[in-house]
N, C-alpha and C positions, 0 to 999 in steps of 0.2 A: 807475564802475574800484572793487572792492572795496579794502578800507584794507589797508595791509601788514601793521598788526598782527593785522587778524583773520584773514590766509592763514596768518601766521605762530604762529597758535595751532594748526593743521593737523600742526604739526610737535612731536617729542617738545622737552620741557622737562627738560634733564637738570640744571638748576641747581634745579630744586623737588624732582628726585629726590633729587641729595645732599642737600639740608637736610630732606629727610624721612627720610635715613638708606638710602635703597633702593638696591640695587647697580646700577652700570652697567656693561654691556659696551661698553666703549672700541672705537670702531676709526674708520680715517679715511676719511673722504668719497671718494667714486668722482670720478675723474681726469676729469670733462666738459667742465672748460671749460680747458686749460691754457696757459700763456704761452707766445707765441711766442718761439724760440729768442733774437730778438735783443732781445727786453723784457728790461733790466735788473730782477732780485727782488731786493730788500732785505726782510728779515724781522728784526724786531726780537721779542724773547723777555725776560723779568725777571720781578722781582718789584716793582719801583717803576721810576718814570719813564719808563716805555715808552710812553705816550699821548705826550709831550710831545716826547721824542727823535723819535719816528715823525713826527710833524707837523712839525717843523724841518726833517729830511731833504726829506721830499716838497715842504716852500716852497722850498728850496734847489735841488733837481734839476729841479724846474719852470722855474726858469729857462730850462734847457738842453733837455728834451724834456716833453713831455705825461706827468703823474705821475698814477695811482690810489693812493689811499689807502684803505687798510681798516681802522679803530680799531673798539675792544671796551670797554665797555660804551657806550651810550650816556644822555645827560641828558633831554634832553627830546624827541627824536624818532628813531626808529629809522635814517631815512634819512641822520643824520647818521656814520654810521659806513663809506657808501660816498660818497667823493668825486673829484672829477676835479679838479686844481693845474695852472694854467698861469700862468704870469709872478707866482707867491709868491701868487697868487689861489686860492679853492676854492670850488667849487660843489658841493653835495648831489646824490645823484643825487633824480629827482623821485620823489614817493610813485606816482605812476603808471604810472613807469618799473620800480619794484619792485616793485610789486604784479603785475606781466606777468611779471615774472621770477620771482617766487618761483611763480607759479602754474604755469608752464612746468617748473621743479624739481619741485614737487609732484605734475603728471602723468608727469613722465617716473619719477620714486622708484616710485609706482604700479604702472609697467610693468614696472620694472624691480626690483619686489620688495625696496627698499633703504629704509630706516627710517632717514629722516635726523631730526637733531636742530634745533633752533631754531639755534643759529650753525651747523651743519655745512649750512644752508641761507641763512642771510645770505651766509656764507662764499663757497657757489657762485654767488650772485647778483651777489656784486663780482665775481668772475672773468670772470662772463658779461658783465658790465657792463662791465668795463675792456676785454676783447678787443670788443667792439660798437665803444668810441669808438677803440680805437687806440693804446692808449697807449704810450709811451717806455718807462716804469720802471713799478713795483709796487713800493709800500711795505706791509707787513703786520704789522700787530701781534697776536702769540698771543694768546691767550685766556688756558686754562687750563692751565699746564706748558710743555711745547712737542713731545716725543715724540709723545703722541697727540691733539694740538692738529690742528684742522684746516684749519688754516694748513701742517702739514707735509706736508701732500698733493700740494703741489707743490714745484717747484726750486726753490732759492734760488741767487743767486749773491755776496752778502754776507749775512753773520749779524753784529746787535747785541745783545748783552747789556748789559742794563741792570743797576742795582744789585740785588743779592741778598739779602731778606728770609727770615723764616718764613712761610710763608703754606701756606694747604689743605694741614698737612700730614697728616692723612690721606690724602691721595692723594700729595703729589707725597713724604713721607718727611719725620722729624723733625729734621734738619742741613741744613746753608745746603750740603755737599758734596751731599747726597742731591736736593736741589733743583738744584744745580747741572747735576745728570746726566741728570735730567730737560728741562732748559732745552738742555742741548749735545744731545736728540736729536734737532734740528733742522737741523745741521752733515751734510751729505751729501755723496757723493763729489764731486761738481760744485761744491759750496761752493770760492768762491776765498779768502776772508778772513773772518774772525772776530774783531771787533773787542769784546773785555769786560773791564767798568768791575772793576777792579784788587780784590774785596772777600775775595778767598782767595788765596792761594800762587799761585805759578808751578807748583808743581808739583803742587798739585790739578788746576788746569784743565788740565795737561799731560793727566793720565787720561782725560779723555774729550775731548776736540778735540785734531786733531793738531798736533804743536809748530811745522810749516812753515806754518800757515793762521792760527795764533794771534796776535793783536796785544793784550796789557793795556795798558789805560789807568786813568793815573790824572785821577779826574774825582770835583770836591764837587758837580756839579752836573749835569740832565741837559744843559743849555745845552753844557758843557765837554764831554761825551760826545760830543754832536752834530756840536761842531765837529772835535774829532778824530779822528772819523768822517772827513770830509769832507776834509780835511785828509790823511788817509790813503789817499782816494782820490783825491788828487788834484784837486779838484773848486773852484772859487771859491765863498766862501763872500760868501751875497749876505744871507741873512739871520741875524742870531745871537740873536735874541730875539721869543718871540711867544707871542702872546694864545691860550692851550688852555683851553675852556669847562670850568668846573669845577677848573681848576689854579692855584693860590695866583690866582684870580680877585678883581679889586677890582670893587665895585657901590657906587656912591655916589647916594643920593638926599635930596636935601634935607639934612636934619642927620645923616642916615644913614649909615654907612659898613658895608659886608660883606664880608668875605673868605670866598671860599669855596672847598671843597678835600677832595677827596673818599678823603681821606686817615681808613684805617679799620684801621692796624697801630700797635703804640707807636713803630716807629721813623717812618714818615710822620707820626704826629702830632706827635712832640718835632721833625720838620725845622719844621712850622708853624710852631709857639708859638714855637720857636728866632728866625723869621724876623721875624714881627709883633713892631713898636714900641707903645713907651708901655703903659701898663695899661687897666684899666676897661672889660676884653673881658668880653661874656658869650658862652659857648661854647655852641652848640646842635648836640647829638649828637642821632644815631642810628646804633644798629648791628644789624648780623644777629648771631644765635644762635653762631655759629659763630666769631667774631671774639675776641682777647684782650682783653675787658673790663679785667680785672685790671690786664693791662699800660699798657695806656692811661690808668687812671685814674690809675697811677703817674706817670705822666709829666705828667698834670695839674696831679698834684699839684706836682710838682717846679717848674713854671712857674705858681704859683698869684699870684704877686703880680702877676701880667699879667690875672689873670682876677677878674671882678668876681662872677660867679655861673654858674651851669648852666640850661640848658636841656633837658630830655633828653623825646628826641622819640620815642612810640611809633608803630608804623608798623602797619596791621592787616592782616598777611601772616604766614604761617607763618611765615618765615626771619626774623623780625624779633624782637626784645625789644618788650613792650611798653613804656609811660611808667613804669607801677607795676615791671616788675622791673628796667629799666635805674636808677630812683631809689634802690632797692631796695639796687643792688650798688656805684653811685658816691656815694653819702650819705656815706661815711665819707674821701675823698679829697681834699675842700675844704671850707674853713669857710666860706664866702660862701653868699649863698641859693640854693637849687637846686631849680628848679619841675619839675613831667612835665605833657606835654600830648599829646592827638594832632595829626594835620600838621593838620585843619582847624581844630581851635583856636589853633594856633602862627600861622595865616594872619589870623587877628583880633588876634592879641594881638604881631605882631612889631613892632609901631612903636612899644613900649614898651623895647624892647631897641635902643640906641641904636648900639650898637659889638658886631657879632656877629662870629664867626667861626665858619661852617656845614660842620661835617663828618659822617666815619661814615659816609657810603652814598651812593653814587652815586642812589638812590630820594630821599632826601631833598633834597641839594644840585641836584639836576633839577628838584625842586618849588619851591624857593625860587626858582632861578632862571627859573624858568615864572612867577613871580607879577611878576618885574621884567621879564622881556623880552617876554613874552605869546607 
């Protein structure tokens, strides 16, 4: 059986096109595998907290019905994105099953002359898989935005809008309100209720979400938001905390301590650095070229008392900064030592840094996690 990643290479990679500043003709994928009428569909949109909230909702719902969970992006294997949850436990789709579904979708797209993207193919594979497994609920994490996201091609009963931040401003707009407008594009006529973290005023939310469907939630963490949603749905709460890979994930090995988080915006980096205790942390960072490196550098400077030094990781892909680029940009933000290296060299030298906070990109966090998890 062909590896899923090999099959996915046959679909359009919108991410690479975006980083090459190439135009994209956005469209929603075909409705080939719609959820049955009696399946509860919860869609999670937002800038931050999406994955943690989606995991918590799936885990709690799974004590009462079989749940299909679709998230993105993955850290180590693409199959992480498509999971079945039962009784608080998850199982990802098998590589063989995912490959078979992707080939079916590829062949159908050729017959029907539909040019599908990498993300759209994975989303359609998830919907086909959930249908095969007879789930009673589906939790969908939107990818980029909402209105034009592939997940918006199916109905939803509940929408959860998480923390809003300035992100992908070249696509979503350069204000929180414009980003809210794009996220709110997933709210449909059949949507029964929308839970939104209160990052803007009630009046602004009302411009894009029908008042009778809107519930604003004051939440300081993804856990608080998920619990508020479950209470609002009158669902019993079984799980209040959950370990989500690459989200404030601690790994200990001998005398080494690692904190892994995919934070890549100034606000999310601040969230991580504010949460860690003590000092002597080495900050290990890689960044894509479209991230706000200056804003992240300013946050690092503010928390300099906790940081022993910086290790800037260059990744040999067009969309990422090289280690030289990162060194030239971050050298003025911290008085302590700053090193630059590529991923392969860091894998050899990582043991020299006993306390590490690894952040900035899914690519870096996924690789570091792979070294420890296998």
